[in-house]
N, CA and C atoms as a LAMMPS dump frame, in Angstrom:
ITEM: TIMESTEP
0
ITEM: NUMBER OF ATOMS
555
ITEM: BOX BOUNDS ff ff ff
-5.0000000000000000e+02 5.0000000000000000e+02
-5.0000000000000000e+02 5.0000000000000000e+02
-5.0000000000000000e+02 5.0000000000000000e+02
ITEM: ATOMS id mol type element x y z
1 1 1 N 4.748 13.104 7.796
2 1 2 C 4.48 12.067 8.511
3 1 3 C 5.87 11.082 8.419
4 2 1 N 6.291 10.254 9.377
5 2 2 C 7.415 9.699 9.119
6 2 3 C 6.812 8.21 8.763
7 3 1 N 7.966 7.733 8.159
8 3 2 C 7.631 5.961 7.794
9 3 3 C 7.026 5.357 9.118
10 4 1 N 7.343 5.77 10.336
11 4 2 C 7.098 4.868 11.263
12 4 3 C 5.177 5.032 11.702
13 5 1 N 4.855 5.99 11.361
14 5 2 C 3.479 6.445 11.502
15 5 3 C 2.835 5.574 10.245
16 6 1 N 3.454 5.726 9.021
17 6 2 C 2.739 5.355 7.881
18 6 3 C 2.758 3.517 8.085
19 7 1 N 3.999 2.985 8.98
20 7 2 C 3.889 1.52 8.871
21 7 3 C 3.105 1.057 9.806
22 8 1 N 2.745 1.942 10.832
23 8 2 C 1.759 1.42 11.631
24 8 3 C 0.177 1.166 10.911
25 9 1 N 0.041 2.319 10.2
26 9 2 C -1.1 1.938 9.692
27 9 3 C -1.252 0.852 8.373
28 10 1 N 0.08 0.577 7.99
29 10 2 C 0.221 -0.604 6.883
30 10 3 C 0.125 -1.726 7.856
31 11 1 N 0.574 -1.886 8.945
32 11 2 C 0.189 -3.156 9.617
33 11 3 C -0.979 -3.624 10.141
34 12 1 N -2.118 -2.638 10.205
35 12 2 C -3.189 -3.332 10.712
36 12 3 C -3.843 -3.874 9.179
37 13 1 N -3.681 -3.264 8.272
38 13 2 C -4.129 -3.441 6.843
39 13 3 C -3.669 -4.783 6.761
40 14 1 N -2.061 -4.87 6.486
41 14 2 C -1.458 -5.891 6.208
42 14 3 C -1.802 -7.353 7.327
43 15 1 N -2.135 -7.212 8.036
44 15 2 C -2.437 -8.508 9.23
45 15 3 C -3.888 -8.841 8.775
46 16 1 N -4.924 -7.49 8.646
47 16 2 C -6.202 -8.063 7.878
48 16 3 C -5.961 -9.045 7.05
49 17 1 N -5.071 -8.387 5.971
50 17 2 C -4.903 -9.168 4.636
51 17 3 C -4.808 -10.714 4.87
52 18 1 N -3.699 -10.834 5.617
53 18 2 C -3.275 -12.259 6.087
54 18 3 C -4.294 -12.912 6.924
55 19 1 N -5.228 -12.41 7.464
56 19 2 C -6.251 -13.042 8.039
57 19 3 C -7.384 -13.294 7.099
58 20 1 N -7.399 -12.369 6.136
59 20 2 C -8.502 -12.745 5.15
60 20 3 C -8.202 -13.953 4.458
61 21 1 N -7.093 -13.993 3.815
62 21 2 C -6.248 -15.221 3.466
63 21 3 C -6.558 -16.715 3.707
64 22 1 N -6.292 -16.456 5.245
65 22 2 C -6.421 -17.68 5.986
66 22 3 C -7.639 -18.283 6.159
67 23 1 N -8.715 -17.238 5.763
68 23 2 C -10.003 -17.24 6.297
69 23 3 C -10.749 -18.054 4.867
70 24 1 N -10.152 -17.837 3.68
71 24 2 C -10.771 -17.968 2.531
72 24 3 C -10.414 -19.632 2.154
73 25 1 N -10.837 -20.08 1.16
74 25 2 C -11.077 -21.293 0.596
75 25 3 C -9.584 -21.464 -0.126
76 26 1 N -8.867 -20.341 -0.368
77 26 2 C -7.526 -20.621 -1.551
78 26 3 C -6.176 -20.988 -0.384
79 27 1 N -5.411 -21.786 -1.129
80 27 2 C -4.056 -21.97 -0.737
81 27 3 C -3.557 -20.774 -0.05
82 28 1 N -3.117 -20.998 1.367
83 28 2 C -2.783 -19.661 1.871
84 28 3 C -1.402 -19.379 1.572
85 29 1 N -0.525 -20.286 1.565
86 29 2 C 1.024 -19.728 1.567
87 29 3 C 1.655 -19.203 0.023
88 30 1 N 0.498 -19.472 -1.29
89 30 2 C 0.948 -19.135 -2.719
90 30 3 C 0.248 -17.839 -2.302
91 31 1 N -0.599 -17.296 -1.774
92 31 2 C -1.567 -16.158 -1.674
93 31 3 C -0.641 -15.117 -0.604
94 32 1 N -0.05 -15.921 0.279
95 32 2 C 0.74 -14.871 0.82
96 32 3 C 1.89 -14.442 0.198
97 33 1 N 2.552 -15.498 -0.471
98 33 2 C 3.824 -15.087 -1.53
99 33 3 C 3.78 -13.878 -2.549
100 34 1 N 2.064 -13.916 -2.732
101 34 2 C 1.872 -13.206 -3.901
102 34 3 C 2.078 -11.567 -3.082
103 35 1 N 2.304 -11.462 -1.627
104 35 2 C 2.112 -10.216 -1.32
105 35 3 C 3.851 -9.575 -1.649
106 36 1 N 4.685 -10.434 -2.295
107 36 2 C 6.078 -9.956 -2.785
108 36 3 C 5.841 -9.402 -3.928
109 37 1 N 4.683 -9.313 -4.595
110 37 2 C 4.68 -8.763 -6.036
111 37 3 C 3.598 -7.821 -5.747
112 38 1 N 2.476 -8.121 -5.191
113 38 2 C 1.173 -7.046 -5.239
114 38 3 C 1.486 -6.489 -3.944
115 39 1 N 2.111 -5.191 -3.9
116 39 2 C 2.527 -4.311 -2.959
117 39 3 C 1.334 -3.472 -2.593
118 40 1 N 0.375 -3.596 -2.843
119 40 2 C -0.885 -2.845 -2.553
120 40 3 C -2.257 -3.807 -1.955
121 41 1 N -2.588 -3.105 -0.557
122 41 2 C -3.29 -3.983 0.145
123 41 3 C -4.683 -4.225 -0.607
124 42 1 N -5.247 -2.664 -0.885
125 42 2 C -6.698 -2.679 -1.31
126 42 3 C -6.998 -3.79 -2.67
127 43 1 N -6.299 -3.732 -3.604
128 43 2 C -5.593 -4.624 -4.868
129 43 3 C -5.738 -5.943 -4.334
130 44 1 N -4.618 -6.445 -3.184
131 44 2 C -4.717 -7.89 -2.847
132 44 3 C -6.048 -8.342 -2.383
133 45 1 N -6.535 -7.428 -1.32
134 45 2 C -8.293 -7.907 -0.713
135 45 3 C -9.082 -8.404 -2.053
136 46 1 N -9.214 -7.277 -2.931
137 46 2 C -9.936 -7.524 -4.002
138 46 3 C -9.279 -9.084 -4.944
139 47 1 N -8.437 -9.044 -4.938
140 47 2 C -7.965 -10.249 -5.675
141 47 3 C -8.177 -11.877 -4.94
142 48 1 N -8.068 -11.471 -3.456
143 48 2 C -8.2 -12.95 -2.829
144 48 3 C -9.709 -12.857 -2.808
145 49 1 N -10.549 -12.06 -2.696
146 49 2 C -11.992 -12.557 -2.603
147 49 3 C -12.685 -12.886 -3.987
148 50 1 N -11.866 -12.172 -4.766
149 50 2 C -12.22 -12.674 -6.486
150 50 3 C -12.1 -13.813 -6.921
151 51 1 N -10.694 -14.199 -6.392
152 51 2 C -10.248 -15.739 -6.73
153 51 3 C -10.997 -16.582 -5.896
154 52 1 N -11.321 -16.404 -4.886
155 52 2 C -11.735 -17.178 -3.778
156 52 3 C -13.394 -17.453 -4.365
157 53 1 N -13.99 -16.548 -5.02
158 53 2 C -15.375 -16.683 -5.59
159 53 3 C -15.357 -17.241 -6.81
160 54 1 N -14.114 -17.611 -7.568
161 54 2 C -13.933 -17.978 -8.695
162 54 3 C -14.452 -17.436 -10.014
163 55 1 N -14.166 -15.836 -9.64
164 55 2 C -14.202 -14.951 -11.003
165 55 3 C -13.274 -15.193 -11.838
166 56 1 N -13.434 -14.959 -13.106
167 56 2 C -12.533 -14.958 -14.294
168 56 3 C -11.393 -14.099 -13.948
169 57 1 N -10.093 -14.928 -14.589
170 57 2 C -8.726 -14.183 -14.007
171 57 3 C -8.805 -12.879 -14.781
172 58 1 N -9.241 -12.836 -15.95
173 58 2 C -8.928 -11.287 -16.536
174 58 3 C -9.881 -10.361 -15.73
175 59 1 N -10.919 -10.547 -14.83
176 59 2 C -11.747 -9.628 -14.306
177 59 3 C -11.05 -9.158 -13.082
178 60 1 N -10.143 -10.409 -12.394
179 60 2 C -9.297 -10.08 -11.199
180 60 3 C -8.21 -8.875 -11.503
181 61 1 N -7.478 -9.257 -12.984
182 61 2 C -6.569 -8.412 -13.229
183 61 3 C -7.103 -7.091 -13.491
184 62 1 N -8.079 -6.768 -14.032
185 62 2 C -8.494 -5.413 -14.391
186 62 3 C -9.1 -4.987 -13.095
187 63 1 N -9.774 -5.282 -12.165
188 63 2 C -9.671 -4.841 -11.494
189 63 3 C -8.883 -4.585 -9.963
190 64 1 N -7.891 -5.016 -9.72
191 64 2 C -6.307 -4.902 -9.466
192 64 3 C -5.998 -3.734 -9.992
193 65 1 N -5.913 -3.724 -11.289
194 65 2 C -5.494 -2.202 -12.258
195 65 3 C -6.082 -0.83 -11.856
196 66 1 N -7.502 -1.362 -11.75
197 66 2 C -8.441 -0.171 -11.668
198 66 3 C -8.181 0.065 -10.23
199 67 1 N -8.141 -0.82 -9.272
200 67 2 C -7.715 -0.352 -7.772
201 67 3 C -6.591 0.716 -7.551
202 68 1 N -5.296 0.118 -8.581
203 68 2 C -4.286 0.612 -8.284
204 68 3 C -4.244 2.092 -9.03
205 69 1 N -4.907 2.356 -9.991
206 69 2 C -4.772 3.471 -11.023
207 69 3 C -4.341 4.855 -10.358
208 70 1 N -4.597 4.882 -8.992
209 70 2 C -4.506 5.923 -8.19
210 70 3 C -3.085 6.195 -8.208
211 71 1 N -2.174 5.099 -8.142
212 71 2 C -0.629 5.41 -8.36
213 71 3 C -0.243 6.348 -9.559
214 72 1 N -1.053 6.183 -10.646
215 72 2 C -0.476 7.15 -11.382
216 72 3 C -0.499 8.689 -10.873
217 73 1 N -1.652 8.897 -10.356
218 73 2 C -1.766 10.349 -9.826
219 73 3 C -0.708 10.73 -8.66
220 74 1 N -0.117 9.529 -7.911
221 74 2 C 1.031 9.812 -6.993
222 74 3 C 2.287 9.928 -7.474
223 75 1 N 2.517 9.101 -8.676
224 75 2 C 3.604 8.974 -9.543
225 75 3 C 3.749 10.87 -10.034
226 76 1 N 2.698 11 -10.908
227 76 2 C 2.765 12.282 -11.626
228 76 3 C 3.171 13.439 -10.384
229 77 1 N 2.661 13.573 -9.34
230 77 2 C 2.727 14.443 -8.245
231 77 3 C 4.427 14.248 -7.589
232 78 1 N 4.637 13.257 -7.922
233 78 2 C 6.067 12.912 -7.344
234 78 3 C 7.194 13.399 -8.236
235 79 1 N 6.759 13.143 -9.514
236 79 2 C 8.127 13.479 -10.628
237 79 3 C 9.016 14.389 -10.265
238 80 1 N 8.629 15.702 -9.422
239 80 2 C 9.236 16.666 -9.401
240 80 3 C 10.434 16.499 -8.603
241 81 1 N 10.033 15.589 -7.478
242 81 2 C 11 15.547 -6.261
243 81 3 C 12.238 14.482 -6.831
244 82 1 N 11.915 13.754 -7.903
245 82 2 C 12.938 12.546 -8.305
246 82 3 C 13.539 13.113 -9.785
247 83 1 N 13.326 14.756 -10.098
248 83 2 C 13.758 15.108 -11.392
249 83 3 C 15.149 15.012 -11.705
250 84 1 N 16.043 14.609 -11.226
251 84 2 C 17.442 14.552 -11.55
252 84 3 C 17.744 12.815 -11.619
253 85 1 N 16.753 12.063 -11.458
254 85 2 C 17.049 10.755 -11.281
255 85 3 C 16.972 10.083 -12.693
256 86 1 N 17.45 8.77 -12.89
257 86 2 C 17.081 8.355 -14.645
258 86 3 C 15.836 7.377 -14.603
259 87 1 N 15.183 7.477 -15.426
260 87 2 C 14.084 6.745 -15.603
261 87 3 C 14.16 5.232 -15.026
262 88 1 N 15.23 4.538 -15.268
263 88 2 C 15.343 3.49 -14.721
264 88 3 C 14.942 3.428 -12.992
265 89 1 N 15.658 4.304 -12.547
266 89 2 C 15.689 4.635 -11.213
267 89 3 C 14.208 4.903 -10.751
268 90 1 N 13.728 5.548 -10.951
269 90 2 C 12.017 6.145 -10.996
270 90 3 C 11.555 5.089 -11.27
271 91 1 N 11.737 4.175 -12.281
272 91 2 C 10.826 2.892 -12.799
273 91 3 C 10.934 1.857 -11.39
274 92 1 N 12.321 1.611 -11.139
275 92 2 C 12.468 0.404 -9.561
276 92 3 C 11.613 1.332 -8.518
277 93 1 N 11.685 2.586 -8.15
278 93 2 C 10.951 3.245 -7.072
279 93 3 C 9.584 2.735 -7.26
280 94 1 N 8.76 2.908 -8.276
281 94 2 C 7.45 2.884 -8.505
282 94 3 C 6.983 1.353 -7.87
283 95 1 N 7.421 0.656 -7.857
284 95 2 C 7.708 -0.92 -7.332
285 95 3 C 7.064 -0.467 -6.308
286 96 1 N 7.656 -0.058 -5.103
287 96 2 C 7.052 0.093 -3.828
288 96 3 C 6.381 1.404 -3.534
289 97 1 N 5.737 1.87 -4.5
290 97 2 C 4.865 3.01 -4.027
291 97 3 C 3.551 2.577 -3.664
292 98 1 N 3.249 3.12 -2.7
293 98 2 C 2.154 2.813 -1.928
294 98 3 C 1.51 3.929 -1.224
295 99 1 N 0.536 3.905 -0.698
296 99 2 C -0.242 5.049 0.022
297 99 3 C 1.002 5.547 1.249
298 100 1 N 1.25 4.475 1.875
299 100 2 C 2.151 5.358 2.811
300 100 3 C 3.651 5.599 2.505
301 101 1 N 4.236 5.306 1.334
302 101 2 C 5.58 5.402 1.085
303 101 3 C 5.046 7.021 0.202
304 102 1 N 4.003 7.214 -0.315
305 102 2 C 3.589 8.504 -0.857
306 102 3 C 3.659 9.209 0.305
307 103 1 N 2.964 9.241 0.928
308 103 2 C 2.449 10.077 2.292
309 103 3 C 3.737 10.404 3.202
310 104 1 N 4.816 9.408 3.384
311 104 2 C 5.792 9.557 4.151
312 104 3 C 6.904 10.759 3.204
313 105 1 N 7 10.609 1.844
314 105 2 C 7.909 11.016 0.994
315 105 3 C 7.253 12.049 0.766
316 106 1 N 6.123 12.906 0.64
317 106 2 C 5.422 14.181 0.663
318 106 3 C 5.754 14.844 1.742
319 107 1 N 5.577 14.361 2.741
320 107 2 C 5.749 14.886 4.169
321 107 3 C 7.374 15.437 4.146
322 108 1 N 8.084 14.526 3.471
323 108 2 C 9.662 14.753 3.945
324 108 3 C 9.868 15.932 2.766
325 109 1 N 9.417 15.707 1.651
326 109 2 C 9.94 16.5 0.551
327 109 3 C 9.123 18.255 1.222
328 110 1 N 7.981 18.294 1.614
329 110 2 C 7.611 19.809 2.329
330 110 3 C 8.221 20.032 3.039
331 111 1 N 9.016 19.447 4.198
332 111 2 C 9.808 19.988 5.196
333 111 3 C 11.528 19.577 5.131
334 112 1 N 11.822 18.987 4.086
335 112 2 C 13.316 19.027 3.773
336 112 3 C 13.658 19.518 2.628
337 113 1 N 15.118 20.008 2.267
338 113 2 C 15.65 20.523 1
339 113 3 C 16.597 19.141 1.223
340 114 1 N 16.414 18.299 0.024
341 114 2 C 17.27 17.291 -0.349
342 114 3 C 17.513 17.143 -1.871
343 115 1 N 18.926 16.626 -2.232
344 115 2 C 19.295 16.588 -3.712
345 115 3 C 18.569 15.044 -3.852
346 116 1 N 18.423 14.846 -5.146
347 116 2 C 17.593 13.598 -5.94
348 116 3 C 18.134 12.573 -5.102
349 117 1 N 19.454 12.308 -5.038
350 117 2 C 19.994 11.158 -4.533
351 117 3 C 19.555 10.928 -2.97
352 118 1 N 19.537 12.234 -2.298
353 118 2 C 19.06 12.097 -0.968
354 118 3 C 17.678 11.653 -0.957
355 119 1 N 16.834 12.25 -1.725
356 119 2 C 15.409 11.904 -1.894
357 119 3 C 15.238 10.44 -2.239
358 120 1 N 16.101 9.891 -3.205
359 120 2 C 15.714 8.507 -3.266
360 120 3 C 16.161 7.487 -2.462
361 121 1 N 17.278 7.839 -1.505
362 121 2 C 17.594 7.113 -0.097
363 121 3 C 16.56 6.931 0.675
364 122 1 N 15.719 8.445 0.992
365 122 2 C 14.743 8.528 1.906
366 122 3 C 13.173 7.502 1.41
367 123 1 N 13.107 7.421 0.243
368 123 2 C 12.291 6.601 -0.188
369 123 3 C 12.607 5.403 -0.075
370 124 1 N 13.776 4.911 -0.444
371 124 2 C 14.248 3.437 -0.396
372 124 3 C 14.049 2.839 1.17
373 125 1 N 14.674 3.864 2.065
374 125 2 C 14.382 3.54 3.398
375 125 3 C 12.863 3.313 3.879
376 126 1 N 12.127 4.407 3.638
377 126 2 C 10.865 4.425 3.776
378 126 3 C 10.166 3.184 3.298
379 127 1 N 10.373 2.93 2.043
380 127 2 C 10.052 1.396 1.386
381 127 3 C 10.166 0.397 2.468
382 128 1 N 11.624 0.02 2.568
383 128 2 C 12.373 -0.865 3.427
384 128 3 C 11.616 -1.262 4.592
385 129 1 N 11.401 -0.17 5.208
386 129 2 C 10.688 -0.314 6.424
387 129 3 C 9.102 -0.486 6.222
388 130 1 N 8.396 0.286 5.341
389 130 2 C 7.092 -0.584 5.143
390 130 3 C 7.171 -1.416 4.986
391 131 1 N 7.877 -2.195 3.52
392 131 2 C 7.36 -3.269 3.216
393 131 3 C 8.008 -4.829 4.285
394 132 1 N 8.761 -4.029 5.027
395 132 2 C 8.996 -5.154 6.016
396 132 3 C 8.054 -5.344 7.046
397 133 1 N 7.378 -4.411 7.389
398 133 2 C 6.104 -4.234 8.396
399 133 3 C 4.971 -5.219 7.28
400 134 1 N 5.157 -5.089 6.21
401 134 2 C 3.979 -5.285 5.195
402 134 3 C 3.752 -6.712 5.35
403 135 1 N 4.969 -7.289 4.928
404 135 2 C 5.264 -8.902 4.927
405 135 3 C 5.17 -9.497 6.358
406 136 1 N 5.697 -8.69 7.302
407 136 2 C 5.595 -9.612 8.53
408 136 3 C 4.389 -9.563 9.204
409 137 1 N 3.395 -8.237 9.083
410 137 2 C 2.269 -8.375 9.456
411 137 3 C 1.279 -9.198 8.92
412 138 1 N 1.599 -9.341 7.433
413 138 2 C 0.805 -10.399 6.876
414 138 3 C 0.671 -11.51 7.162
415 139 1 N 2.54 -12.16 7.472
416 139 2 C 2.647 -13.473 7.822
417 139 3 C 1.774 -13.435 9.524
418 140 1 N 1.804 -12.545 10.072
419 140 2 C 1.312 -12.713 11.601
420 140 3 C -0.46 -12.935 11.27
421 141 1 N -1.204 -12.016 10.476
422 141 2 C -2.438 -12.309 10.373
423 141 3 C -2.646 -13.612 9.649
424 142 1 N -1.922 -14.185 8.72
425 142 2 C -2.249 -15.498 8.181
426 142 3 C -1.864 -16.781 9.172
427 143 1 N -0.82 -16.421 10.28
428 143 2 C -0.815 -17.625 10.943
429 143 3 C -1.665 -17.681 12.102
430 144 1 N -2.124 -16.439 12.521
431 144 2 C -3.19 -16.196 13.592
432 144 3 C -4.468 -15.804 13.236
433 145 1 N -5.038 -15.59 11.856
434 145 2 C -6.199 -15.175 11.321
435 145 3 C -7.051 -16.544 11.388
436 146 1 N -6.477 -17.923 11.09
437 146 2 C -7.409 -18.748 11.09
438 146 3 C -8.112 -19.053 12.549
439 147 1 N -7.245 -18.818 13.606
440 147 2 C -7.89 -18.781 14.894
441 147 3 C -8.88 -17.676 15.298
442 148 1 N -8.818 -17.035 14.646
443 148 2 C -9.73 -15.615 15.208
444 148 3 C -11.077 -15.639 14.771
445 149 1 N -12.116 -15.286 15.735
446 149 2 C -13.638 -15.346 15.107
447 149 3 C -13.696 -14.659 14.012
448 150 1 N -14.576 -15.281 13.258
449 150 2 C -14.953 -14.303 11.855
450 150 3 C -15.827 -13.023 12.451
451 151 1 N -16.687 -12.662 13.684
452 151 2 C -17.357 -11.756 13.85
453 151 3 C -16.285 -10.632 13.973
454 152 1 N -14.875 -10.703 13.939
455 152 2 C -14.056 -9.667 14.153
456 152 3 C -14.003 -8.544 12.939
457 153 1 N -14.65 -9.485 11.73
458 153 2 C -14.599 -8.634 10.66
459 153 3 C -13.267 -7.891 10.277
460 154 1 N -12.324 -8.423 10.096
461 154 2 C -11.075 -7.702 9.892
462 154 3 C -10.804 -6.804 8.676
463 155 1 N -11.941 -7.257 7.674
464 155 2 C -11.856 -6.66 6.263
465 155 3 C -12.068 -5.214 6.163
466 156 1 N -12.518 -4.715 7.575
467 156 2 C -12.671 -3.218 7.62
468 156 3 C -11.256 -2.326 7.854
469 157 1 N -10.396 -3.235 8.68
470 157 2 C -9.084 -2.827 9.16
471 157 3 C -8.325 -1.971 7.99
472 158 1 N -8.337 -2.343 6.893
473 158 2 C -7.667 -1.426 5.702
474 158 3 C -8.165 -0.085 5.501
475 159 1 N -9.702 -0.246 5.17
476 159 2 C -9.866 1.106 4.443
477 159 3 C -10.051 2.051 5.601
478 160 1 N -10.187 1.457 6.951
479 160 2 C -10.045 2.38 8.124
480 160 3 C -8.804 2.815 8.339
481 161 1 N -7.942 2.068 8.347
482 161 2 C -6.496 3.056 8.591
483 161 3 C -6.096 3.745 7.638
484 162 1 N -6.393 3.213 6.291
485 162 2 C -6.476 4.334 5.293
486 162 3 C -7.065 5.692 5.447
487 163 1 N -8.244 5.311 5.906
488 163 2 C -8.693 6.806 6.312
489 163 3 C -8.206 7.805 7.26
490 164 1 N -7.446 7.123 8.136
491 164 2 C -6.963 7.534 9.517
492 164 3 C -5.931 8.418 8.87
493 165 1 N -4.96 7.675 8.292
494 165 2 C -3.635 7.976 7.43
495 165 3 C -4.116 9.184 6.484
496 166 1 N -4.989 9.137 6.026
497 166 2 C -5.256 10.335 4.816
498 166 3 C -5.91 11.669 5.783
499 167 1 N -6.521 11.253 7.006
500 167 2 C -7.168 12.337 7.614
501 167 3 C -6.065 13.06 8.448
502 168 1 N -4.965 12.364 8.843
503 168 2 C -4.009 13.099 9.807
504 168 3 C -2.881 13.721 8.796
505 169 1 N -2.817 13.332 7.415
506 169 2 C -1.81 13.915 6.893
507 169 3 C -2.37 15.12 5.62
508 170 1 N -3.52 14.98 5.327
509 170 2 C -3.808 16.095 4.387
510 170 3 C -4.123 17.507 4.861
511 171 1 N -2.783 17.929 5.081
512 171 2 C -2.682 19.345 5.618
513 171 3 C -2.447 20.331 4.549
514 172 1 N -2.325 20.286 3.399
515 172 2 C -2.045 21.315 2.624
516 172 3 C -2.931 21.152 1.115
517 173 1 N -3.114 21.942 0.419
518 173 2 C -4.022 21.753 -0.706
519 173 3 C -3.865 20.847 -1.668
520 174 1 N -2.719 20.387 -1.961
521 174 2 C -2.036 19.54 -2.444
522 174 3 C -2.641 18.239 -2.32
523 175 1 N -2.185 18.17 -0.859
524 175 2 C -2.663 16.723 -0.351
525 175 3 C -3.926 16.488 -0.567
526 176 1 N -4.915 17.499 -0.42
527 176 2 C -6.268 17.314 -0.192
528 176 3 C -6.519 16.895 -1.765
529 177 1 N -5.834 17.425 -2.7
530 177 2 C -6.118 16.734 -4.037
531 177 3 C -5.894 15.758 -4.604
532 178 1 N -4.789 14.974 -4.124
533 178 2 C -4.336 13.798 -4.081
534 178 3 C -5.155 13.121 -3.69
535 179 1 N -5.911 13.391 -2.329
536 179 2 C -6.707 12.174 -1.626
537 179 3 C -8.048 12.461 -2.403
538 180 1 N -8.461 13.359 -2.932
539 180 2 C -9.82 13.58 -3.403
540 180 3 C -9.596 12.645 -4.929
541 181 1 N -8.644 12.683 -5.683
542 181 2 C -8.313 12.043 -6.754
543 181 3 C -8.085 10.493 -6.274
544 182 1 N -7.718 10.232 -5.219
545 182 2 C -7.425 8.832 -5.132
546 182 3 C -8.506 8.366 -4.559
547 183 1 N -9.746 8.831 -4
548 183 2 C -10.762 8.345 -3.774
549 183 3 C -11.727 8.324 -4.834
550 184 1 N -11.773 9.134 -5.625
551 184 2 C -12.296 9.229 -6.844
552 184 3 C -12.253 8 -7.77
553 185 1 N -10.841 7.748 -7.835
554 185 2 C -10.559 6.285 -8.47
555 185 3 C -10.508 5.314 -8.132
């Protein structure tokens, strides 16, 4: 899977998050700005919903951590691809680890022989591309979302795009294992 395919799936979910923020009772722009720090759509959906309902901040944080626990499984399976890199480099890469960057990198690792430095460059490039789409689409969703009818129920866009992304990329036993573990978490 190329980053472009992953980016298109991310586009739908991030636009839906922007529209959800616009439709919530929260101040939209600080919540949009959070997308630079919360680089995980399902956690951001949950956080926006919980904060707008007045849930306790500790519950919001715990929910986001639980939702993002799947990234520990992703990180564990990626360790072999970045074996020659420093701990500091791997920690920096972890910040932009999302479903789409994992899938793009896993596909690349299965098809390409790269040095650790080349693999880092691929991951950074994929992350930059997907991150640009994430912020841009969320901005479009935020601006346009307030004018869309609520009957569109854009909240389903993120899970549907992730299911399609996983179904089209889970072609190896390892990919199926990761998908099952992620779904369980």
